[in-house]
C-alpha positions in Angstrom: 83.8 -61.5 -4.6 81.1 -59.0 -5.9 79.9 -59.5 -9.5 81.0 -56.8 -11.9 79.3 -55.2 -14.9 81.2 -53.5 -17.7 79.7 -50.1 -18.4 80.6 -48.8 -21.9 81.1 -45.1 -21.1 80.3 -43.9 -24.7 77.3 -46.3 -25.1 75.8 -47.2 -28.4 74.3 -45.3 -31.3 70.9 -46.9 -30.5 69.3 -50.0 -28.9 71.1 -53.2 -30.0 73.7 -51.4 -32.1 77.5 -51.8 -31.7 79.3 -49.9 -29.0 80.8 -46.6 -30.0 84.1 -47.3 -28.2 84.1 -51.0 -27.2 87.3 -50.6 -25.2 86.2 -47.7 -23.1 84.7 -49.3 -20.1 84.4 -48.9 -16.3 83.6 -51.8 -14.0 80.6 -51.3 -11.7 78.4 -53.5 -9.6 75.2 -54.6 -11.4 73.2 -52.3 -9.1 75.5 -49.3 -9.9 75.3 -50.1 -13.6 71.4 -50.1 -13.4 71.4 -46.8 -11.5 73.8 -45.1 -13.9 71.7 -46.2 -16.9 68.6 -44.8 -15.2 70.3 -41.5 -14.8 71.4 -41.6 -18.5 67.8 -42.2 -19.4 66.5 -39.4 -17.1 69.0 -37.0 -18.7 68.2 -38.2 -22.2 71.8 -39.2 -22.7 71.4 -42.9 -23.5 71.4 -42.3 -27.2 72.5 -39.3 -29.4 69.9 -36.6 -29.6 68.4 -35.6 -32.9 71.0 -33.6 -34.8 73.6 -34.0 -32.0 77.1 -34.8 -33.2 78.5 -38.1 -32.0 81.4 -36.2 -30.4 79.1 -34.1 -28.3 77.0 -37.1 -27.3 80.2 -39.0 -26.2 81.4 -36.0 -24.1 77.9 -35.6 -22.5 78.0 -39.3 -21.5 81.4 -38.8 -19.9 80.2 -35.8 -18.0 77.2 -37.8 -16.7 79.3 -40.8 -15.7 81.9 -38.7 -13.9 79.3 -36.6 -12.1 77.4 -39.8 -11.1 80.7 -41.2 -9.7 81.4 -38.0 -7.7 77.9 -37.9 -6.3 78.3 -41.4 -5.0 81.8 -41.0 -3.7 82.9 -43.6 -6.3 86.3 -43.5 -7.9 86.6 -44.8 -11.5 89.5 -46.8 -12.7 90.5 -47.1 -16.3 92.6 -49.9 -17.6 95.2 -49.3 -20.3 92.9 -49.9 -23.2 90.2 -47.7 -21.7 92.6 -44.9 -21.0 93.9 -45.1 -24.6 90.3 -45.0 -25.9 89.6 -42.0 -23.7 92.7 -40.3 -25.0 91.5 -40.7 -28.6 88.1 -39.2 -27.8 89.5 -36.2 -26.0 92.1 -35.5 -28.7 89.1 -35.5 -31.1 87.3 -33.0 -28.8 90.4 -30.8 -28.7 90.7 -30.9 -32.5 87.0 -30.0 -32.9 87.3 -27.1 -30.4 90.4 -25.9 -32.3 88.6 -26.0 -35.6 85.6 -24.1 -34.1 88.0 -21.5 -32.6 89.7 -20.9 -35.9 86.4 -20.6 -37.7 85.2 -18.1 -35.1 88.4 -16.0 -35.5 87.9 -15.8 -39.3 
């Protein structure tokens, strides 16, 4: 059986800090995990950018992870806890977009 690494899709706020969403993980091989982190580093998506909202940072990391998976022909599987954590994030994204839409209409 191949060893698995748990990749926290939303990452951390900074080196050594707690995970943003500890339940939102995907399982990868250790080599895949290293490659995905190299890509996150290359795209400056490992940590929130200066002035970037946490919500935007989290959405950016999701886009990077999903694109990486597609580029490598890799499907991603989310367990029940991970799926629920993802649902919470995307409901927050929807709420933020709704607020921005209402503000723009005013």
